[in-house]
C-alpha positions in Angstrom: 98.9 -21.0 -24.1 97.0 -19.0 -26.7 99.0 -16.6 -28.8 98.7 -12.9 -27.8 98.6 -10.1 -30.4 99.8 -7.3 -28.1 103.1 -6.6 -26.3 101.6 -7.7 -22.9 98.9 -10.1 -21.8 97.0 -7.2 -20.2 97.0 -5.3 -23.5 95.9 -8.4 -25.3 93.0 -8.9 -22.9 92.0 -5.3 -23.1 91.9 -5.5 -26.9 90.1 -8.8 -26.9 87.5 -7.3 -24.5 87.0 -4.3 -26.8 86.5 -6.7 -29.8 84.0 -8.7 -27.9 82.0 -5.7 -26.7 82.0 -4.1 -30.2 80.9 -7.4 -31.7 78.1 -7.8 -29.1 76.9 -4.3 -29.8 76.9 -4.9 -33.5 75.0 -8.2 -33.0 72.3 -6.4 -31.0 72.1 -3.5 -33.5 71.8 -5.8 -36.5 69.7 -8.7 -35.1 68.1 -7.5 -31.9 68.5 -8.4 -28.2 67.1 -11.8 -28.8 70.1 -12.7 -31.0 72.6 -11.9 -28.2 74.0 -15.0 -26.6 77.5 -16.1 -25.6 77.3 -18.8 -28.3 76.4 -16.3 -31.0 79.1 -13.9 -29.8 81.7 -16.7 -29.8 80.7 -17.6 -33.4 80.8 -14.0 -34.5 84.3 -13.3 -33.2 85.8 -16.8 -33.7 86.5 -17.4 -30.1 85.6 -20.6 -28.2 82.7 -20.4 -25.9 84.8 -21.4 -22.9 87.2 -18.6 -24.0 84.4 -16.1 -23.5 83.9 -17.3 -19.9 87.3 -15.6 -19.2 85.5 -12.3 -19.9 81.8 -13.0 -19.1 80.3 -15.6 -16.9 76.8 -15.1 -18.3 74.8 -13.1 -20.8 73.9 -10.8 -17.9 77.6 -10.1 -17.3 78.0 -9.4 -21.1 75.0 -7.0 -21.1 76.2 -5.2 -18.0 79.7 -4.8 -19.4 78.3 -3.2 -22.6 76.1 -0.8 -20.6 78.9 0.0 -18.1 81.2 0.9 -20.9 78.6 3.0 -22.7 77.0 4.8 -19.8 80.0 7.0 -18.7 80.3 8.3 -22.3 76.6 8.9 -22.5 76.6 10.7 -19.1 79.4 12.9 -20.3 77.5 13.9 -23.4 74.4 14.7 -21.4 76.3 16.7 -18.7 78.1 18.7 -21.5 74.7 19.5 -23.0 73.5 21.2 -19.8 76.6 23.4 -19.6 75.5 25.6 -22.4 72.0 26.8 -21.9 70.9 29.4 -19.3 67.8 29.0 -17.2 66.0 26.0 -16.0 63.8 25.6 -19.2 67.0 25.7 -21.4 68.7 23.1 -19.3 65.7 20.7 -19.2 65.3 21.2 -22.9 69.0 20.5 -23.5 68.7 17.3 -21.4 65.8 16.0 -23.3 67.3 16.7 -26.6 70.7 15.2 -25.7 69.1 12.1 -24.3 66.9 11.6 -27.3 69.8 12.2 -29.7 71.8 9.5 -27.9 68.9 7.1 -27.6 67.9 7.3 -31.2 71.2 7.3 -33.0 72.5 4.0 -34.3 75.7 4.0 -32.3 73.8 3.6 -29.0 71.0 1.4 -30.3 72.5 -1.7 -28.7 72.8 0.0 -25.3 69.2 1.3 -25.5 67.9 -2.2 -26.4 70.0 -3.8 -23.7 68.5 -1.5 -21.0 65.2 -3.3 -21.6 66.8 -6.7 -21.1 65.7 -8.6 -18.0 68.8 -8.8 -15.9 69.6 -10.5 -12.6 69.8 -8.3 -9.6 73.6 -7.8 -9.4 73.7 -6.7 -13.0 70.6 -4.4 -12.6 72.3 -2.8 -9.6 75.4 -2.0 -11.7 73.2 -0.5 -14.4 71.2 1.6 -11.8 74.4 3.2 -10.7 75.2 4.2 -14.3 71.7 5.5 -14.8 72.0 7.6 -11.7 75.1 9.3 -13.3 72.9 10.1 -16.3 70.3 11.8 -14.2 72.8 13.7 -11.9 73.2 16.8 -14.1 69.5 17.1 -14.5 68.9 16.7 -10.7 71.5 19.4 -10.1 69.9 21.8 -12.6 66.4 21.2 -11.1 67.7 21.7 -7.5 69.5 24.9 -8.5 66.4 26.1 -10.2 64.4 25.7 -7.0 62.3 22.7 -8.2 60.9 20.7 -5.3 61.8 17.0 -5.2 64.4 17.3 -7.9 65.2 13.5 -7.9 61.6 12.6 -8.5 61.1 15.3 -11.1 64.3 14.1 -12.9 62.9 10.6 -13.0 59.6 11.8 -14.4 61.4 13.8 -17.1 63.4 10.7 -17.9 60.1 8.9 -18.3 59.1 11.4 -21.0 62.5 10.8 -22.7 62.1 7.0 -22.6 58.6 7.2 -24.0 59.7 9.6 -26.8 62.7 7.4 -27.7 60.4 4.4 -28.1 58.0 6.4 -30.2 60.8 7.8 -32.4 62.1 4.2 -33.0 58.7 3.2 -34.2 58.1 6.4 -36.2 61.6 7.5 -37.4 60.1 10.0 -39.9 58.5 11.9 -37.1 61.5 12.2 -34.9 61.8 16.0 -35.1 58.2 16.4 -34.0 58.6 13.9 -31.3 61.7 15.6 -29.9 59.9 19.0 -30.0 56.8 17.6 -28.2 58.9 15.8 -25.6 60.9 19.0 -24.8 57.6 21.0 -24.6 56.1 18.4 -22.3 59.1 18.2 -20.0 59.5 22.0 -19.9 55.9 23.3 -20.0 53.6 20.3 -19.3 50.4 20.3 -21.3 50.2 24.1 -21.3 53.2 24.6 -23.6 
């Protein structure tokens, strides 16, 4: 039986899972999504590959676990950002700014890269649920603001955010201008 480093097996497993997820995020942030594999993660943390199977059956499970852990924190940050501003334009602007801040900071770089990863359907379904939590505060703000089809409009605003995040990653020196343009586009369309 392997040695445990915590008072209970459950605490040991929770700590080991945290270590594995942190190492996987660091691996993606440093080397890109292509570098993420169960073998690479095992080497990085000094765990046998069969030992990883106790936590993840596949790379898809690993990717989904990283995103499932990150999405609730991300959703809480986004929801909190919409609590402050008054009016629909203020709330939409806050949503776009909060999303872009999260999507372009280094801490979340792995999660953003992993969202692009081609996952099998069960893992994609788990991520869609988390993504819906991210959109919920915006959908609510749009509905309360009398915007027709708030779910559709929220998805379209998220499309602006996604495009702006990709552009900001390619042109980090222009991130301020990109954020301002994305907010203006989401709030005012081409007229703003």
